[in-house]
PASEPA-743889 format. One record per residue (C-alpha): x, y, z; residue number from 1; residue in three letters. Coordinates in nm, 3 decimals, decimal comma. Last residue first. Example, Ala and Ser with C-alpha at 12.3 -4.5 7.8 and 13.67 -1.06 7.14 Angstrom:
// PASEPA-743889
<x->1,367 y->-0,106 z->0,714 i->2 aa->SER>;
<x->1,230 y->-0,450 z->0,780 i->1 aa->ALA>;
END
This chain:
// PASEPA-743889
<x->-1,506 y->0,470 z->0,371 i->90 aa->GLY>;
<x->-1,278 y->0,772 z->0,327 i->89 aa->LEU>;
<x->-0,985 y->0,533 z->0,305 i->88 aa->ALA>;
<x->-1,171 y->0,311 z->0,057 i->87 aa->ARG>;
<x->-1,257 y->0,615 z->-0,158 i->86 aa->ALA>;
<x->-0,890 y->0,715 z->-0,152 i->85 aa->LEU>;
<x->-0,795 y->0,361 z->-0,255 i->84 aa->LEU>;
<x->-1,042 y->0,373 z->-0,545 i->83 aa->ALA>;
<x->-0,908 y->0,714 z->-0,653 i->82 aa->PRO>;
<x->-0,551 y->0,579 z->-0,665 i->81 aa->ASP>;
<x->-0,329 y->0,805 z->-0,457 i->80 aa->ILE>;
<x->-0,053 y->1,031 z->-0,585 i->79 aa->ASN>;
<x->-0,117 y->1,322 z->-0,350 i->78 aa->GLY>;
<x->0,226 y->1,312 z->-0,195 i->77 aa->GLY>;
<x->0,350 y->1,461 z->0,126 i->76 aa->SER>;
<x->0,297 y->1,522 z->0,494 i->75 aa->LEU>;
<x->0,595 y->1,594 z->0,720 i->74 aa->MET>;
<x->0,497 y->1,606 z->1,087 i->73 aa->VAL>;
<x->0,634 y->1,865 z->1,329 i->72 aa->ILE>;
<x->0,582 y->1,803 z->1,699 i->71 aa->ALA>;
<x->0,592 y->2,040 z->1,995 i->70 aa->THR>;
<x->0,605 y->1,855 z->2,325 i->69 aa->ARG>;
<x->0,374 y->1,804 z->2,621 i->68 aa->GLY>;
<x->0,264 y->1,465 z->2,493 i->67 aa->ALA>;
<x->0,465 y->1,382 z->2,181 i->66 aa->VAL>;
<x->0,566 y->1,018 z->2,229 i->65 aa->PRO>;
<x->0,549 y->0,860 z->1,882 i->64 aa->VAL>;
<x->0,351 y->0,539 z->1,843 i->63 aa->LYS>;
<x->0,029 y->0,699 z->1,961 i->62 aa->GLY>;
<x->-0,170 y->0,582 z->1,658 i->61 aa->ALA>;
<x->-0,232 y->0,942 z->1,550 i->60 aa->LEU>;
<x->0,142 y->1,019 z->1,555 i->59 aa->LEU>;
<x->0,241 y->0,703 z->1,369 i->58 aa->ALA>;
<x->-0,031 y->0,767 z->1,111 i->57 aa->ALA>;
<x->0,084 y->1,127 z->1,067 i->56 aa->LEU>;
<x->0,435 y->0,999 z->0,992 i->55 aa->ALA>;
<x->0,282 y->0,737 z->0,759 i->54 aa->VAL>;
<x->0,079 y->0,986 z->0,554 i->53 aa->ALA>;
<x->0,309 y->1,034 z->0,257 i->52 aa->GLY>;
<x->0,330 y->0,659 z->0,203 i->51 aa->GLY>;
<x->-0,051 y->0,639 z->0,213 i->50 aa->PRO>;
<x->-0,095 y->0,906 z->-0,057 i->49 aa->GLU>;
<x->-0,221 y->1,233 z->0,078 i->48 aa->LEU>;
<x->-0,517 y->1,454 z->-0,011 i->47 aa->VAL>;
<x->-0,538 y->1,748 z->0,225 i->46 aa->LEU>;
<x->-0,848 y->1,911 z->0,379 i->45 aa->LYS>;
<x->-0,686 y->1,898 z->0,726 i->44 aa->LEU>;
<x->-0,973 y->1,732 z->0,911 i->43 aa->GLU>;
<x->-1,150 y->1,520 z->0,650 i->42 aa->THR>;
<x->-0,872 y->1,453 z->0,402 i->41 aa->ALA>;
<x->-0,584 y->1,436 z->0,649 i->40 aa->ALA>;
<x->-0,786 y->1,221 z->0,888 i->39 aa->PHE>;
<x->-0,882 y->0,981 z->0,606 i->38 aa->ARG>;
<x->-0,521 y->0,949 z->0,486 i->37 aa->VAL>;
<x->-0,419 y->0,895 z->0,850 i->36 aa->ALA>;
<x->-0,680 y->0,620 z->0,887 i->35 aa->ALA>;
<x->-0,546 y->0,464 z->0,567 i->34 aa->LEU>;
<x->-0,195 y->0,457 z->0,712 i->33 aa->ALA>;
<x->-0,328 y->0,306 z->1,036 i->32 aa->GLU>;
<x->-0,511 y->0,034 z->0,841 i->31 aa->ALA>;
<x->-0,197 y->-0,041 z->0,638 i->30 aa->ASP>;
<x->-0,010 y->-0,086 z->0,964 i->29 aa->SER>;
<x->0,242 y->0,156 z->1,103 i->28 aa->VAL>;
<x->0,609 y->0,105 z->1,182 i->27 aa->TRP>;
<x->0,839 y->0,303 z->1,405 i->26 aa->VAL>;
<x->1,193 y->0,420 z->1,352 i->25 aa->GLY>;
<x->1,489 y->0,539 z->1,553 i->24 aa->THR>;
<x->1,740 y->0,816 z->1,495 i->23 aa->ALA>;
<x->2,041 y->0,844 z->1,725 i->22 aa->GLY>;
<x->2,182 y->1,132 z->1,519 i->21 aa->ALA>;
<x->2,497 y->0,934 z->1,439 i->20 aa->ALA>;
<x->2,285 y->0,638 z->1,323 i->19 aa->GLN>;
<x->2,075 y->0,862 z->1,101 i->18 aa->LEU>;
<x->2,384 y->1,012 z->0,940 i->17 aa->LEU>;
<x->2,552 y->0,673 z->0,897 i->16 aa->LEU>;
<x->2,238 y->0,520 z->0,745 i->15 aa->PHE>;
<x->2,196 y->0,809 z->0,502 i->14 aa->THR>;
<x->2,557 y->0,775 z->0,391 i->13 aa->LEU>;
<x->2,521 y->0,400 z->0,332 i->12 aa->ALA>;
<x->2,189 y->0,431 z->0,148 i->11 aa->GLY>;
<x->1,894 y->0,241 z->0,292 i->10 aa->ILE>;
<x->1,803 y->-0,088 z->0,129 i->9 aa->LYS>;
<x->1,566 y->-0,240 z->-0,127 i->8 aa->PRO>;
<x->1,333 y->0,060 z->-0,116 i->7 aa->THR>;
<x->0,958 y->0,061 z->-0,086 i->6 aa->GLN>;
<x->0,839 y->0,378 z->0,083 i->5 aa->LEU>;
<x->0,641 y->0,523 z->-0,208 i->4 aa->ALA>;
<x->0,466 y->0,186 z->-0,239 i->3 aa->ASP>;
<x->0,280 y->0,244 z->0,085 i->2 aa->CYS>;
<x->0,000 y->0,000 z->0,000 i->1 aa->MET>;
END
């Protein structure tokens, strides 16, 4: 579903930079990605592709600790199949 995120492996330089910064990752399910697409469309009036909504999905699913903190979430991509968008809007 999140085809924009499919990559065979992370680049060596990118890995080193992320490792040095102490970066970590979280995963979201397809259902959580679709819920984020729906939230973006209905609440933010934005059309996002599932891969561009995964950061929002992680935030909405409580997988990123942000209570009492300021958070910035990158949202991107409107390249979503109309049938998938309709499914997300359910």
